[in-house]
C-alpha positions in Angstrom: 88.7 86.5 139.3 89.3 84.0 136.6 86.8 85.7 134.3 88.6 89.0 134.7 91.9 87.4 133.9 90.5 85.8 130.8 88.9 89.1 129.6 92.2 91.0 130.1 94.2 88.3 128.2 91.7 88.3 125.4 91.9 92.1 125.1 95.7 91.9 125.0 95.5 89.3 122.2 93.1 91.6 120.2 95.4 94.6 120.6 98.5 92.6 119.5 96.7 91.2 116.5 95.4 94.7 115.5 98.9 96.1 115.7 100.5 93.3 113.7 97.8 93.0 111.0 96.2 96.4 110.5 98.5 99.0 111.9 101.9 97.7 110.7 104.0 100.4 109.0 104.7 99.0 105.5 102.8 95.8 105.2 99.7 96.4 107.2 96.2 96.6 105.9 96.0 100.3 106.4 99.2 100.8 104.4 97.9 98.6 101.6 94.6 100.4 101.4 96.3 103.8 101.3 98.6 102.6 98.5 95.7 101.3 96.5 93.7 104.5 97.0 96.6 106.6 95.9 97.0 104.4 92.8 93.3 104.7 92.0 93.4 108.5 92.5 96.3 108.8 90.1 94.6 106.7 87.5 91.3 108.6 87.8 93.1 112.0 87.5 94.9 110.8 84.3 91.6 110.0 82.5 90.8 112.2 79.6 87.2 113.3 79.1 
């Protein structure tokens, strides 16, 4: 029973960390990667051959 409780608590902590670090709307990792990708695409499209 104790092992199950520890496992559930660990999963809750992982989910909370994921939501606060990666999936946050404006300052999360996903948002920063999308922003940098958009910036890189813009710079690449503006290159002249």
